[in-house]
PAGUTI-400812 format. One record per residue (C-alpha): residue number from 1; z, x, y. Coordinates in pm, whole numbers, m for minus. Layout:
<pt nr="NUM" zz="Z" xx="X" yy="Y"/>
...
***
This chain:
<pt nr="1" zz="m438" xx="m1741" yy="1573"/>
<pt nr="2" zz="m566" xx="m1492" yy="1307"/>
<pt nr="3" zz="m906" xx="m1673" yy="1266"/>
<pt nr="4" zz="m1129" xx="m1444" yy="1076"/>
<pt nr="5" zz="m1426" xx="m1662" yy="1037"/>
<pt nr="6" zz="m1740" xx="m1483" yy="1056"/>
<pt nr="7" zz="m1591" xx="m1164" yy="946"/>
<pt nr="8" zz="m1662" xx="m1008" yy="594"/>
<pt nr="9" zz="m1381" xx="m792" yy="428"/>
<pt nr="10" zz="m1362" xx="m552" yy="143"/>
<pt nr="11" zz="m1012" xx="m489" yy="m2"/>
<pt nr="12" zz="m1024" xx="m222" yy="m288"/>
<pt nr="13" zz="m778" xx="m259" yy="m586"/>
<pt nr="14" zz="m733" xx="m613" yy="m504"/>
<pt nr="15" zz="m717" xx="m778" yy="m861"/>
<pt nr="16" zz="m338" xx="m775" yy="m839"/>
<pt nr="17" zz="m47" xx="m674" yy="m640"/>
<pt nr="18" zz="m53" xx="m592" yy="m274"/>
<pt nr="19" zz="m436" xx="m584" yy="m283"/>
<pt nr="20" zz="m471" xx="m928" yy="m419"/>
<pt nr="21" zz="m194" xx="m1070" yy="m166"/>
<pt nr="22" zz="m405" xx="m919" yy="124"/>
<pt nr="23" zz="m751" xx="m1045" yy="m25"/>
<pt nr="24" zz="m600" xx="m1377" yy="m69"/>
<pt nr="25" zz="m457" xx="m1374" yy="307"/>
<pt nr="26" zz="m772" xx="m1279" yy="455"/>
<pt nr="27" zz="m979" xx="m1533" yy="287"/>
<pt nr="28" zz="m741" xx="m1812" yy="378"/>
<pt nr="29" zz="m793" xx="m1708" yy="721"/>
<pt nr="30" zz="m1168" xx="m1755" yy="695"/>
<pt nr="31" zz="m1281" xx="m1422" yy="602"/>
<pt nr="32" zz="m1552" xx="m1356" yy="339"/>
<pt nr="33" zz="m1379" xx="m1143" yy="109"/>
<pt nr="34" zz="m1500" xx="m899" yy="m172"/>
<pt nr="35" zz="m1277" xx="m856" yy="m447"/>
<pt nr="36" zz="m1271" xx="m498" yy="m608"/>
<pt nr="37" zz="m1157" xx="m357" yy="m943"/>
<pt nr="38" zz="m1215" xx="m13" yy="m1098"/>
<pt nr="39" zz="m1354" xx="m126" yy="m1429"/>
<pt nr="40" zz="m1314" xx="m484" yy="m1537"/>
<pt nr="41" zz="m1560" xx="m746" yy="m1392"/>
<pt nr="42" zz="m1362" xx="m1022" yy="m1578"/>
<pt nr="43" zz="m1031" xx="m913" yy="m1392"/>
<pt nr="44" zz="m1211" xx="m937" yy="m1070"/>
<pt nr="45" zz="m1355" xx="m1269" yy="m1163"/>
<pt nr="46" zz="m1021" xx="m1410" yy="m1238"/>
<pt nr="47" zz="m854" xx="m1275" yy="m916"/>
<pt nr="48" zz="m1155" xx="m1436" yy="m724"/>
<pt nr="49" zz="m1107" xx="m1761" yy="m898"/>
<pt nr="50" zz="m725" xx="m1761" yy="m811"/>
<pt nr="51" zz="m820" xx="m1694" yy="m458"/>
<pt nr="52" zz="m1070" xx="m1961" yy="m434"/>
<pt nr="53" zz="m830" xx="m2221" yy="m592"/>
<pt nr="54" zz="m567" xx="m2130" yy="m355"/>
<pt nr="55" zz="m801" xx="m2178" yy="m63"/>
<pt nr="56" zz="m873" xx="m2523" yy="m174"/>
<pt nr="57" zz="m1227" xx="m2434" yy="m281"/>
<pt nr="58" zz="m1329" xx="m2322" yy="72"/>
<pt nr="59" zz="m1331" xx="m1950" yy="31"/>
<pt nr="60" zz="m1638" xx="m1731" yy="34"/>
<pt nr="61" zz="m1567" xx="m1454" yy="m218"/>
<pt nr="62" zz="m1777" xx="m1164" yy="m382"/>
<pt nr="63" zz="m1686" xx="m923" yy="m671"/>
<pt nr="64" zz="m1735" xx="m561" yy="m693"/>
<pt nr="65" zz="m1657" xx="m320" yy="m977"/>
<pt nr="66" zz="m1643" xx="66" yy="m904"/>
<pt nr="67" zz="m1415" xx="350" yy="m1020"/>
<pt nr="68" zz="m1294" xx="522" yy="m717"/>
<pt nr="69" zz="m1148" xx="813" yy="m904"/>
<pt nr="70" zz="m1515" xx="930" yy="m965"/>
<pt nr="71" zz="m1694" xx="1144" yy="m702"/>
<pt nr="72" zz="m1948" xx="890" yy="m652"/>
<pt nr="73" zz="m1739" xx="583" yy="m698"/>
<pt nr="74" zz="m1727" xx="499" yy="m312"/>
<pt nr="75" zz="m2109" xx="522" yy="m263"/>
<pt nr="76" zz="m2151" xx="282" yy="m584"/>
<pt nr="77" zz="m1913" xx="55" yy="m426"/>
<pt nr="78" zz="m2085" xx="48" yy="m89"/>
<pt nr="79" zz="m2414" xx="12" yy="m243"/>
<pt nr="80" zz="m2291" xx="m290" yy="m441"/>
<pt nr="81" zz="m2107" xx="m447" yy="m135"/>
<pt nr="82" zz="m2281" xx="m333" yy="185"/>
<pt nr="83" zz="m2169" xx="m366" yy="529"/>
<pt nr="84" zz="m1809" xx="m508" yy="612"/>
<pt nr="85" zz="m1634" xx="m562" yy="922"/>
<pt nr="86" zz="m1286" xx="m525" yy="767"/>
<pt nr="87" zz="m1203" xx="m246" yy="523"/>
<pt nr="88" zz="m876" xx="m214" yy="356"/>
<pt nr="89" zz="m823" xx="76" yy="132"/>
<pt nr="90" zz="m559" xx="m21" yy="m96"/>
<pt nr="91" zz="m671" xx="148" yy="m438"/>
<pt nr="92" zz="m464" xx="399" yy="m559"/>
<pt nr="93" zz="m343" xx="591" yy="m859"/>
<pt nr="94" zz="17" xx="753" yy="m910"/>
<pt nr="95" zz="142" xx="968" yy="m1218"/>
<pt nr="96" zz="505" xx="989" yy="m1259"/>
<pt nr="97" zz="549" xx="1342" yy="m1392"/>
<pt nr="98" zz="739" xx="1634" yy="m1284"/>
<pt nr="99" zz="559" xx="1852" yy="m1015"/>
<pt nr="100" zz="511" xx="2152" yy="m1246"/>
<pt nr="101" zz="357" xx="1938" yy="m1519"/>
<pt nr="102" zz="99" xx="1779" yy="m1320"/>
<pt nr="103" zz="m254" xx="1887" yy="m1458"/>
<pt nr="104" zz="m539" xx="1982" yy="m1243"/>
<pt nr="105" zz="m709" xx="1678" yy="m1358"/>
<pt nr="106" zz="m438" xx="1444" yy="m1289"/>
<pt nr="107" zz="m404" xx="1607" yy="m933"/>
<pt nr="108" zz="m776" xx="1569" yy="m876"/>
<pt nr="109" zz="m789" xx="1187" yy="m996"/>
<pt nr="110" zz="m508" xx="1100" yy="m744"/>
<pt nr="111" zz="m660" xx="1281" yy="m468"/>
<pt nr="112" zz="m1004" xx="1149" yy="m525"/>
<pt nr="113" zz="m879" xx="787" yy="m558"/>
<pt nr="114" zz="m628" xx="802" yy="m276"/>
<pt nr="115" zz="m784" xx="1022" yy="m22"/>
<pt nr="116" zz="m1140" xx="1143" yy="m81"/>
<pt nr="117" zz="m1272" xx="786" yy="m167"/>
<pt nr="118" zz="m1086" xx="661" yy="126"/>
<pt nr="119" zz="m1278" xx="885" yy="381"/>
<pt nr="120" zz="m1603" xx="823" yy="210"/>
<pt nr="121" zz="m1602" xx="460" yy="254"/>
<pt nr="122" zz="m1487" xx="486" yy="607"/>
<pt nr="123" zz="m1783" xx="711" yy="658"/>
<pt nr="124" zz="m2026" xx="464" yy="492"/>
<pt nr="125" zz="m1882" xx="131" yy="654"/>
<pt nr="126" zz="m1793" xx="267" yy="1009"/>
<pt nr="127" zz="m2176" xx="272" yy="1140"/>
<pt nr="128" zz="m2185" xx="m106" yy="1109"/>
<pt nr="129" zz="m1856" xx="m161" yy="1285"/>
<pt nr="130" zz="m1970" xx="68" yy="1552"/>
<pt nr="131" zz="m2300" xx="m150" yy="1600"/>
<pt nr="132" zz="m2089" xx="m448" yy="1615"/>
<pt nr="133" zz="m1850" xx="m275" yy="1861"/>
<pt nr="134" zz="m1577" xx="m444" yy="1624"/>
<pt nr="135" zz="m1406" xx="m313" yy="1327"/>
<pt nr="136" zz="m1093" xx="m296" yy="1136"/>
<pt nr="137" zz="m987" xx="m25" yy="891"/>
<pt nr="138" zz="m632" xx="m54" yy="715"/>
<pt nr="139" zz="m523" xx="228" yy="464"/>
<pt nr="140" zz="m235" xx="142" yy="232"/>
<pt nr="141" zz="m5" xx="424" yy="223"/>
<pt nr="142" zz="368" xx="438" yy="100"/>
<pt nr="143" zz="718" xx="504" yy="219"/>
<pt nr="144" zz="683" xx="804" yy="13"/>
<pt nr="145" zz="507" xx="975" yy="307"/>
<pt nr="146" zz="870" xx="998" yy="452"/>
<pt nr="147" zz="1079" xx="974" yy="103"/>
<pt nr="148" zz="862" xx="1134" yy="m161"/>
<pt nr="149" zz="984" xx="1051" yy="m520"/>
<pt nr="150" zz="1047" xx="1357" yy="m701"/>
<pt nr="151" zz="813" xx="1269" yy="m988"/>
<pt nr="152" zz="544" xx="1166" yy="m774"/>
<pt nr="153" zz="471" xx="1466" yy="m566"/>
<pt nr="154" zz="101" xx="1476" yy="m552"/>
<pt nr="155" zz="80" xx="1085" yy="m514"/>
<pt nr="156" zz="321" xx="1117" yy="m204"/>
<pt nr="157" zz="124" xx="1429" yy="m60"/>
<pt nr="158" zz="m222" xx="1223" yy="m102"/>
<pt nr="159" zz="m49" xx="937" yy="111"/>
<pt nr="160" zz="56" xx="1181" yy="383"/>
<pt nr="161" zz="m286" xx="1332" yy="405"/>
<pt nr="162" zz="m431" xx="991" yy="427"/>
<pt nr="163" zz="m199" xx="890" yy="725"/>
<pt nr="164" zz="m299" xx="1229" yy="899"/>
<pt nr="165" zz="m664" xx="1120" yy="846"/>
<pt nr="166" zz="m571" xx="774" yy="1022"/>
<pt nr="167" zz="m416" xx="956" yy="1319"/>
<pt nr="168" zz="m722" xx="1177" yy="1368"/>
<pt nr="169" zz="m989" xx="910" yy="1315"/>
<pt nr="170" zz="m804" xx="657" yy="1547"/>
<pt nr="171" zz="m884" xx="849" yy="1860"/>
<pt nr="172" zz="m1238" xx="894" yy="1761"/>
<pt nr="173" zz="m1303" xx="524" yy="1679"/>
<pt nr="174" zz="m1120" xx="344" yy="1930"/>
<pt nr="175" zz="m1398" xx="389" yy="2203"/>
<pt nr="176" zz="m1637" xx="234" yy="1952"/>
<pt nr="177" zz="m1418" xx="m86" yy="1894"/>
<pt nr="178" zz="m1290" xx="26" yy="1571"/>
<pt nr="179" zz="m909" xx="0" yy="1501"/>
<pt nr="180" zz="m770" xx="216" yy="1198"/>
<pt nr="181" zz="m412" xx="186" yy="1103"/>
<pt nr="182" zz="m194" xx="265" yy="788"/>
<pt nr="183" zz="42" xx="11" yy="624"/>
<pt nr="184" zz="322" xx="183" yy="415"/>
<pt nr="185" zz="496" xx="m42" yy="155"/>
<pt nr="186" zz="845" xx="42" yy="45"/>
<pt nr="187" zz="974" xx="m94" yy="m282"/>
<pt nr="188" zz="753" xx="m404" yy="m353"/>
<pt nr="189" zz="762" xx="m630" yy="m666"/>
<pt nr="190" zz="439" xx="m586" yy="m804"/>
<pt nr="191" zz="302" xx="m516" yy="m1156"/>
<pt nr="192" zz="290" xx="m143" yy="m1086"/>
<pt nr="193" zz="668" xx="m144" yy="m1038"/>
<pt nr="194" zz="776" xx="m408" yy="m1298"/>
<pt nr="195" zz="873" xx="m174" yy="m1590"/>
<pt nr="196" zz="1072" xx="61" yy="m1348"/>
<pt nr="197" zz="1277" xx="m237" yy="m1185"/>
<pt nr="198" zz="1326" xx="m414" yy="m1501"/>
<pt nr="199" zz="1588" xx="m114" yy="m1587"/>
<pt nr="200" zz="1895" xx="m268" yy="m1413"/>
<pt nr="201" zz="2067" xx="69" yy="m1347"/>
<pt nr="202" zz="1757" xx="228" yy="m1191"/>
<pt nr="203" zz="1695" xx="m104" yy="m992"/>
<pt nr="204" zz="2059" xx="m89" yy="m856"/>
<pt nr="205" zz="2015" xx="252" yy="m743"/>
<pt nr="206" zz="1683" xx="178" yy="m569"/>
<pt nr="207" zz="1817" xx="m113" yy="m407"/>
<pt nr="208" zz="2109" xx="66" yy="m254"/>
<pt nr="209" zz="1869" xx="284" yy="m65"/>
<pt nr="210" zz="1715" xx="m27" yy="103"/>
<pt nr="211" zz="1923" xx="m167" yy="412"/>
<pt nr="212" zz="1778" xx="m499" yy="359"/>
<pt nr="213" zz="1919" xx="m488" yy="m7"/>
<pt nr="214" zz="1616" xx="m626" yy="m180"/>
<pt nr="215" zz="1272" xx="m545" yy="m297"/>
<pt nr="216" zz="957" xx="m694" yy="m95"/>
<pt nr="217" zz="675" xx="m927" yy="m241"/>
<pt nr="218" zz="324" xx="m852" yy="m201"/>
<pt nr="219" zz="305" xx="m1117" yy="45"/>
<pt nr="220" zz="525" xx="m933" yy="294"/>
<pt nr="221" zz="254" xx="m653" yy="308"/>
<pt nr="222" zz="m24" xx="m898" yy="342"/>
<pt nr="223" zz="121" xx="m1069" yy="654"/>
<pt nr="224" zz="141" xx="m704" yy="816"/>
<pt nr="225" zz="m221" xx="m632" yy="702"/>
<pt nr="226" zz="m337" xx="m946" yy="864"/>
<pt nr="227" zz="m205" xx="m854" yy="1184"/>
<pt nr="228" zz="m392" xx="m524" yy="1168"/>
<pt nr="229" zz="m720" xx="m683" yy="1057"/>
<pt nr="230" zz="m729" xx="m942" yy="1323"/>
<pt nr="231" zz="m813" xx="m984" yy="1714"/>
<pt nr="232" zz="m431" xx="m1038" yy="1768"/>
<pt nr="233" zz="m418" xx="m669" yy="1640"/>
<pt nr="234" zz="m677" xx="m549" yy="1885"/>
<pt nr="235" zz="m434" xx="m323" yy="2087"/>
<pt nr="236" zz="m285" xx="m141" yy="1765"/>
<pt nr="237" zz="m460" xx="167" yy="1639"/>
<pt nr="238" zz="m329" xx="479" yy="1471"/>
<pt nr="239" zz="10" xx="352" yy="1372"/>
<pt nr="240" zz="190" xx="350" yy="1044"/>
<pt nr="241" zz="341" xx="10" yy="981"/>
<pt nr="242" zz="620" xx="44" yy="743"/>
<pt nr="243" zz="695" xx="m261" yy="529"/>
<pt nr="244" zz="1012" xx="m118" yy="363"/>
<pt nr="245" zz="1319" xx="m322" yy="432"/>
<pt nr="246" zz="1437" xx="m35" yy="625"/>
<pt nr="247" zz="1402" xx="217" yy="350"/>
<pt nr="248" zz="1233" xx="486" yy="541"/>
<pt nr="249" zz="1561" xx="501" yy="801"/>
***
């Protein structure tokens, strides 16, 4: 099961956290994986080296650097990577600020990275998937689609918009053999959340809102992504798969 040999995957924002875990998981199942970062080739190379080692030296990995917060970032990334069979749109930017203090520039950076670049990469990658009559697209959303953080209003709104895009495209891409789904993590112990969860009082308050009683690990999201990226998930499209320990409930 979950054999991805012969498939090529691009995981955006895959130098650490959830993106890294997904890239590693897909590589372990035989996919050729491109590790992507926004600015540092060295950071991408280090991530790829760690994945190669965890796969016992049997992984085929590529590296691509492109800033998806820029209007031409998605096009530059596609030019560097080329066609893929699996597209995981994990890269995102969030600012923790009160809604009435967000600047137009901060709003645009989040929308460009979290929504506009996602659409553009789908537009660029879908034609190959259509020709092959096989494709998997996974957007990484957030439990904030349902429970928006009061100080991340634009981030939450961008993730909700991305989910709406998935719902719309799923009906149009399914007849072409392309599945598109959204994966919404809850509280995951990643570098992005390390500082917040290091505050014992804040962490206690957050965990009280999670029925499972604990923060997830990046690997929990990777396992869910693997299903959506595989033949085993061939009858799943247009859904939002929440990986949140029940936080959404």
